Structure formats: C-alpha cells, structure tokens
C-alpha atoms as one frame of an Amber mdcrd trajectory, in Angstrom:
protein
  -5.317  -2.401  26.297  -8.107  -3.717  24.049 -10.571  -1.157  25.377  -8.029
   1.610  24.874  -7.393   0.334  21.345 -11.106   0.323  20.479 -11.537   3.801
  21.952  -8.673   5.108  19.853 -10.052   3.515  16.675 -13.448   5.026  17.390
 -11.943   8.484  17.786  -9.962   8.231  14.560 -12.957   6.960  12.619 -15.132
   9.742  14.020 -12.577  12.302  12.876 -12.554  10.848   9.369 -16.318  10.895
   9.093 -17.166  14.106  10.928 -17.786  17.258   8.851 -15.986  19.309  11.495
 -12.728  17.415  11.092 -11.202  19.848   8.625  -7.523  19.707   7.721  -5.241
  22.319   9.230  -2.852  24.271   6.975  -0.635  22.000   4.925   2.588  22.891
   6.738   2.230  20.429   9.657   1.204  17.615   7.307   4.202  18.198   5.088
   6.448  18.223   8.146   5.139  14.823   9.256   5.595  13.341   5.791   9.055
  14.878   5.372  10.128  13.528   8.771   8.954  10.084   7.652  10.897  10.449
   4.399  14.032  11.494   6.270  13.775   8.515   8.634  13.073   6.163   5.724
  16.267   7.030   3.879  15.977  10.607   2.723  14.298  12.376  -0.205  16.546
  10.771  -2.810  16.245   7.170  -1.600  13.432   6.118  -3.941  15.313   7.600
  -6.904  18.121   5.144  -6.218  15.765   2.211  -6.808  15.818   1.042 -10.433
  14.131  -2.311  -9.815  13.231  -4.614  -6.952  11.737  -7.906  -5.980   9.942
  -9.041  -2.852   7.293 -11.318  -1.385   3.996 -10.068   0.006   2.066 -12.627
   2.035  -1.637 -12.185   2.696  -2.957 -13.752   5.897  -6.695 -14.022   6.502
  -8.414 -14.338   9.898 -11.937 -15.235  10.941 -14.192 -13.139  13.183 -12.400
 -14.439  16.287  -8.968 -13.353  15.003  -7.885 -16.924  14.229  -5.765 -17.409
  11.109  -7.597 -19.283   8.361  -5.381 -18.948   5.296  -1.959 -17.696   4.189
  -0.913 -16.971   0.588   2.323 -15.450  -0.745   2.587 -13.369  -3.892   5.951
 -12.930  -5.583   6.610  -9.481  -6.988   9.112  -8.168  -9.521   9.021  -4.444
 -10.238  10.930  -2.032 -12.423  10.853   1.740 -12.895  11.261   4.069 -15.899
   8.770   3.056 -17.124   7.094   1.513 -14.108   6.024  -2.097 -14.600   5.415
  -5.152 -12.455   5.043  -8.913 -12.524   3.124 -10.793  -9.824   2.922 -14.571
  -9.387   0.651 -16.451  -6.991  -0.854 -19.873  -6.463  -4.587 -20.420  -6.039
  -6.599 -23.653  -5.838  -7.210 -23.464  -9.601  -3.531 -23.082 -10.482  -0.564
 -20.723 -10.852  -1.288 -17.157 -11.943   1.075 -14.655 -13.519  -0.058 -11.048
 -13.952   2.137  -8.408 -15.571   2.437  -5.356 -17.758   5.398  -4.040 -19.691
   5.001  -0.367 -18.783   4.214   0.536 -22.373   0.573  -0.436 -22.643   0.673
  -4.227 -22.839  -0.988  -6.065 -19.951  -1.362  -9.811 -19.703  -2.194 -12.694
 -17.388  -1.713 -16.440 -17.531  -3.050 -19.414 -15.600  -0.740 -22.426 -15.604
   1.036 -20.948 -18.601  -2.100 -20.380 -20.679  -2.850 -16.798 -21.690  -6.123
 -15.526 -20.240  -8.662 -13.506 -22.203  -8.758  -9.756 -21.565 -12.198 -10.006
 -19.943 -11.161 -12.490 -17.248 -10.843 -11.147 -13.705  -7.104 -11.864 -13.514
  -6.463  -9.877 -16.700  -8.785  -7.001 -15.795  -7.116  -6.434 -12.427  -3.527
  -6.340 -13.737  -3.188  -2.551 -13.751  -4.624  -2.217 -10.255  -2.550  -5.020
  -8.757   0.692  -3.983 -10.428   0.210  -0.384  -9.350  -0.620  -1.516  -5.818
   2.526  -3.594  -5.328   4.737  -0.738  -6.544   2.890   1.969  -4.603   3.117
   0.637  -1.056   6.779  -0.330  -1.245   7.371   3.198  -2.589   5.998   4.995
   0.460   6.574   7.532   1.903   8.336   8.942  -1.152   5.223   8.781  -3.348
   3.348  11.063  -0.969   5.409  13.948  -2.380   4.528  13.197  -6.003   2.756
  15.916  -8.032  -1.006  15.783  -7.589  -0.891  14.374  -4.044  -2.623  16.721
  -1.597  -1.620  16.706   2.073  -3.716  18.115   4.890  -3.265  17.977   8.652
  -5.473  16.402  11.283  -4.692  17.757  14.747  -3.688  15.362  17.518  -6.653
  14.192  19.585  -6.771  12.984  23.186  -4.866   9.829  22.215  -1.870  11.921
  21.142  -2.061  10.848  17.501  -1.601  13.532  14.861  -2.659  12.774  11.321
  -2.089  13.471   7.666  -5.042  13.430   5.284  -4.087  12.396   1.744  -6.225
  13.099  -1.298  -5.406  13.087  -4.994  -5.925  15.519  -7.827  -8.302  14.619
 -10.616  -6.825  11.964 -12.863  -4.021  11.086 -10.451  -3.740   7.312 -10.129
  -6.436   4.809 -10.972  -8.784   5.881  -8.162  -8.264   9.584  -7.555 -11.273
   9.683  -5.227  -9.611   7.465  -2.606  -8.852   9.144   0.734  -6.148   8.101
   3.187  -5.530   9.075   6.803  -2.070   8.483   8.279  -1.681   8.733  12.063
   1.579   9.133  13.956   2.540   8.519  17.578   4.504  11.335  19.158   8.215
  10.577  19.137   8.171   8.280  16.094   8.476   9.385  12.451   6.618   6.322
  11.157   2.816   6.020  10.969   1.146   3.587  13.343  -2.389   3.728  11.941
  -3.496   4.155   8.328  -7.197   4.327   7.492  -8.704   4.767   4.055 -11.997
   5.254   2.271 -12.157   3.921  -1.258 -13.608   5.959  -4.086 -17.396   5.636
  -4.180 -17.577   4.069  -0.707 -18.281   5.359   2.800 -16.715   2.389   4.608
 -13.608   3.122   6.664 -10.867   0.501   6.330  -8.551   0.440   9.347  -4.965
  -0.773   9.404  -2.143  -0.785  11.890   1.431  -0.486  10.537   4.416  -2.119
  12.202   7.745  -3.851  11.605   9.439  -1.190   9.478  12.477  -2.646   7.713
  15.433  -1.301   5.706  16.419  -2.699   2.309  19.138  -0.904   0.395  18.427
   2.850   0.478  14.748   2.609   1.504  12.707   1.727   4.582   9.366  -0.006
   4.043   6.485  -1.104   6.250   6.809  -4.819   6.947   3.315  -5.554   8.267
  -0.059  -3.952   7.596  -2.733  -5.355   9.882  -6.401  -4.832   9.047  -8.923
  -4.545  11.901 -12.691  -4.608  11.969 -14.844  -2.173  13.957 -14.398  -4.280
  17.093 -10.607  -4.185  16.838 -10.333  -7.840  15.752  -7.576  -8.670  13.255
  -9.089  -9.741   9.928  -6.145  -9.616   7.494  -2.417  -8.951   7.325  -0.111
  -8.043   4.455   3.470  -9.020   5.273   6.361  -7.883   3.066   9.543  -9.961
   3.157  12.602 -10.984   1.128  13.051  -7.505  -0.328  15.961  -7.130  -2.753
  16.709  -3.700  -4.188  18.283  -3.324  -7.632  18.706  -7.018  -8.494  19.057
  -6.096 -12.173  15.836  -7.536 -13.577  15.684  -8.272 -17.327  12.972  -6.528
 -19.344  11.854  -9.932 -20.612  10.235 -10.658 -17.216   7.450  -8.220 -18.040
   6.790  -9.268 -21.635   3.884 -11.572 -22.483   4.679 -15.167 -23.397   5.167
 -15.822 -27.070   2.306 -17.571 -28.811   3.404 -20.327 -31.163
C-alpha cells in the first residue's frame, strides 16, 4: 500500500509540474465540483450560513511520522461582511487575532494589543481568510473569478480539477490548487497546491467529511512529504452553524 501510495503521489506531482498536463475543457471540471457541491448540501447550503464557530487543531509530526505537537485554534466567523476571530495558546501566551470586516484588524497577546508590525498582527487577514475559506468549500469554488480546468484521470483512476484565480481575487491570486477525486465518490481525496511565487508542491490527503447544519466540510487534511510520510494534520471539530454570534466578538478591545 505504501509503494502504491508513493507511486500515485509521484504521478499527481508529475502532472502538476509537466508542461504537457494541460487542462481539458472546463465542462468536466465543473461537473466534478458541482457533484461535490450537491453531495455537500446543495448550491444554496453556504448561503444558509450566517455565522459559525469551530475548532481547528494542528498536529505536527517528525520525519518518521511520529506526532510531536498538537495545538487547537478556536474560530468564530461571520458573513456579510465576512470577518473572523481566532484564539490560540503558544508558549509565550494567549493570542487573539481578529478583524471586523470593515477594515479594522487587530491582535492581542494576553490581553495586550500588539503593534501593527508584529507577526501576529500582520498575518490577521491571511489567517482570518484561511479559516473562513476552507470551511466554505466546495461552495467557494463557484465564486466569480475562480477558474476551473480539468485534469484527465491517470492510471490510478484519479480525475482532477485545476483551480486558479483571476487577477486580484483573494490575497494570493497566483496560488494554484489541484483537487483529485476517486471514481465513485463526490469528495476529493487528494488536494495539492503550489503557492504564489513558489515551485514547491504541497500534498494533502482529505478524509473524514462531516455534516454540520446545511453544509458538509472536510474533517481532516493530512500533509505528506515527498516520501509519503505524514508531516502535519489540520483537524476540524466542534462545528456549530448559526450560533448567533454578537458583532462585539470581532471588535478590538477598548483602550482605557
């Protein structure tokens, strides 16, 4: 099984990198995404979500695949306008990162407001967008400016969808994603991506799809290295849809 797994990863990575791996017409890609949307709750499911909260736990592994650390982040998110609040504990203390959806971003460490130039403050927009994006798949793949292309099934039987973004769409419009599907299942089993300005292929396996309210989300994203060894996992749990979050959660603390 491990050899088969490595062979499959090698094929997928070769397809991503090879100049000859050109997308097929967009029809098959749209069909795969629409089938995923239908299985996840239908095209209107994400519209029924006004706000949500959940926990995303990051698990790190060493080069042998042995777990070395586990850290939860607690997420509160709200739409119209989209905003998020993320709390996490690190050795130096308790962080809160948030933005109000109207241009104000802020971060605190143990209740003390951090300067705009600190790492925690600078990464607020990226982190808050990240925690709302992944829980919002597959619905966000049909947003304006998202380009879908098909990758034909290879000898492993996996067909793929290549996702790119129009200029100015999202914070990193040059990112490229590759979603791969097993025949007979509407949900992706492999998702690889290349970040803007990089040539490195990041490989993930998706599993444990769960339903919460009207939506279905991926429960576990497992990151592998080139040898197929698990290096990180992102585990989503405790999802509550439409808990009725107050706007005050996303406002910066008052300064006396």
